[in-house]
C-alpha positions as CSV (number, residue, x, y, z in Angstrom):
1,M,114.3,69.6,114.8
2,V,112.7,71.0,117.9
3,L,113.9,74.5,117.1
4,G,112.4,74.2,113.6
5,T,109.1,72.9,115.0
6,V,108.9,75.7,117.6
7,L,109.8,78.4,115.0
8,G,107.3,77.1,112.5
9,V,104.4,76.8,114.9
10,L,105.2,80.2,116.5
11,S,105.4,81.8,113.1
12,V,102.0,80.4,112.1
13,V,100.4,81.6,115.3
14,M,102.0,85.1,115.1
15,V,100.6,85.4,111.5
16,T,97.1,83.9,111.9
17,L,96.0,85.2,115.4
18,P,96.3,88.9,114.5
19,L,94.4,88.2,111.2
20,L,91.7,86.4,113.0
21,R,91.4,89.2,115.6
22,L,91.4,91.7,112.8
23,V,88.3,90.1,111.2
24,R,86.6,89.3,114.5
25,D,87.1,92.7,116.1
26,A,86.4,94.9,113.1
27,P,83.6,97.2,113.9
28,S,80.2,97.1,112.1
29,V,78.6,100.3,111.0
30,A,75.0,100.8,110.3
31,T,74.6,102.5,107.0
32,P,74.1,105.3,106.4
33,G,76.1,106.2,109.5
34,S,79.4,107.0,110.9
35,V,82.0,105.6,113.4
36,T,85.1,107.1,115.0
37,L,88.0,104.6,115.2
38,Q,91.7,104.5,116.2
39,F,93.8,103.6,113.2
40,G,97.5,102.9,112.9
41,K,99.4,103.4,109.6
42,G,98.2,101.2,106.8
43,L,95.6,100.5,104.2
44,Y,92.0,100.2,105.4
45,K,88.9,99.0,103.6
46,V,85.2,99.3,104.0
47,F,83.6,95.9,103.5
48,E,79.9,95.5,102.7
49,P,77.7,92.5,102.7
50,T,77.5,90.9,99.2
51,G,75.6,87.7,99.8
52,T,76.0,85.6,96.7
53,A,75.8,88.5,94.2
54,G,79.3,89.8,94.9
55,V,78.4,93.3,93.7
56,A,79.4,96.3,95.8
57,S,76.9,99.2,96.1
58,V,79.0,101.5,98.3
59,G,81.4,103.6,96.2
60,A,84.2,106.0,96.9
61,T,81.8,108.9,96.7
62,D,79.7,107.4,99.5
63,V,82.5,107.2,102.0
64,H,84.2,110.2,103.7
65,V,87.2,109.7,106.1
66,T,88.5,112.5,108.3
67,G,91.4,112.4,110.7
68,P,94.2,114.3,112.3
69,G,95.4,115.7,109.0
70,G,92.0,116.4,107.6
71,S,90.2,114.5,104.8
72,V,91.6,111.2,103.6
73,P,91.3,110.3,99.9
74,V,89.0,107.3,99.4
75,D,89.2,105.0,96.3
76,D,87.0,102.2,95.0
77,S,88.3,98.8,95.8
78,R,88.2,95.8,93.4
79,G,86.2,93.7,95.8
80,D,89.1,91.2,95.9
81,E,89.1,90.8,99.7
82,V,86.4,88.9,101.4
83,I,85.5,88.6,105.1
84,T,83.1,86.0,106.4
85,R,81.4,86.5,109.7
86,G,79.1,83.6,110.6
87,R,76.9,83.3,107.6
88,H,77.5,86.8,106.3
89,R,80.0,87.5,103.6
90,Y,81.5,90.9,103.2
91,S,83.5,92.2,100.1
92,S,85.8,95.2,100.1
93,A,84.0,98.2,98.5
94,V,86.4,101.1,99.1
95,A,89.9,101.7,100.4
96,F,91.8,104.5,102.1
97,R,95.4,104.8,103.3
98,V,96.2,106.1,106.8
99,T,99.6,107.8,107.0
100,T,99.3,109.3,110.5
101,P,98.1,107.1,113.4
102,G,95.1,108.6,115.3
103,S,91.4,108.9,115.6
104,Y,89.5,108.9,112.3
105,T,85.8,109.3,111.6
106,V,84.4,107.2,108.8
107,R,81.1,108.4,107.3
108,I,79.2,106.0,105.0
109,A,76.3,107.1,102.9
110,G,74.3,105.0,100.5
111,A,71.9,102.1,100.9
112,R,70.5,101.1,104.3
113,G,72.4,98.1,105.7
114,D,75.7,97.6,107.4
115,A,79.4,97.7,106.6
116,V,82.6,96.6,108.3
117,V,85.7,98.8,108.5
118,S,88.9,96.9,108.8
119,R,92.6,97.0,107.9
120,S,93.2,95.4,104.5
121,L,94.0,91.7,104.9
122,A,96.8,91.9,102.4
123,D,98.3,94.9,104.2
124,A,98.0,93.1,107.5
125,V,99.9,90.1,106.2
126,R,102.6,92.3,104.7
127,S,103.1,93.9,108.1
128,R,103.8,90.4,109.5
129,V,106.3,89.5,106.8
130,G,109.0,88.6,109.3
131,W,106.8,85.9,110.8
132,V,105.6,84.8,107.4
133,A,109.3,84.2,106.5
134,G,109.7,82.2,109.7
135,I,107.3,79.5,108.5
136,P,109.5,78.1,105.7
137,I,112.6,78.7,107.8
138,G,111.1,76.7,110.6
139,G,110.1,73.9,108.1
140,L,113.6,73.8,106.8
141,L,115.1,73.6,110.3
142,F,112.7,70.8,111.1
143,L,113.7,68.8,108.0
144,I,117.4,69.3,108.7
145,G,116.9,68.1,112.2
146,L,114.9,65.1,111.0
147,V,117.8,64.2,108.5
148,L,120.4,64.6,111.3
149,L,118.3,62.4,113.6
150,A,118.0,59.7,110.9
151,V,121.8,59.8,110.2
152,G,122.5,59.6,114.0
153,I,120.3,56.5,114.4
154,V,121.9,54.8,111.4
155,R,125.4,55.4,112.7
156,R,124.6,54.2,116.2
157,S,123.0,51.1,114.7
158,R,126.1,50.3,112.6
159,A,128.4,50.9,115.6
160,K,126.3,48.6,117.8
161,K,126.4,45.9,115.1
162,A,130.2,46.2,114.8
163,V,130.7,45.8,118.5
164,L,128.3,42.8,118.7
165,S,130.1,41.1,115.9
166,G,133.5,41.4,117.6
167,Y,134.9,44.1,115.4
168,P,135.8,47.5,116.7
169,P,133.5,50.3,115.6
170,P,134.6,52.3,112.5
171,G,136.9,55.2,113.3
172,S,138.3,53.5,116.5
173,P,142.1,53.2,116.8
174,R,142.0,49.4,116.5
175,A,139.8,49.3,113.3
176,P,141.5,47.5,110.4
């Protein structure tokens, strides 16, 4: 039971903390503008403020990414990922995949404003799949421990009643 609790809590922490840091530490870029960042392998997205409209104004033609291997292809995103920072809401506008870790320059043209460059949230969760799997395993171990604890309590209670009533406990050599 303790092992299940520890595994479950540790798994939740190992999944959520990196995601919270991912959103909190993602750099803002004044648009139009550029920023040079260190990226590892993975899918990255440019998020832009959408307010309540939910309509992206930055497209794949407005974003240029260059890195160690040259130019990186940029595609429009469906706007299906949303980041909230304080009262500001950002939706994914474009996406690009980094295959070689290193220093990348992201240039964003378009309307004046700001944007956030961050690893895709779904991609970040997929990279933590081992810890995500630990959550239900920890829950299962907790439930098994709870059942074994209940069974142990019931058995001890029955054995204690048998001794108090003058009969030997079940399973003892003198039991009828």
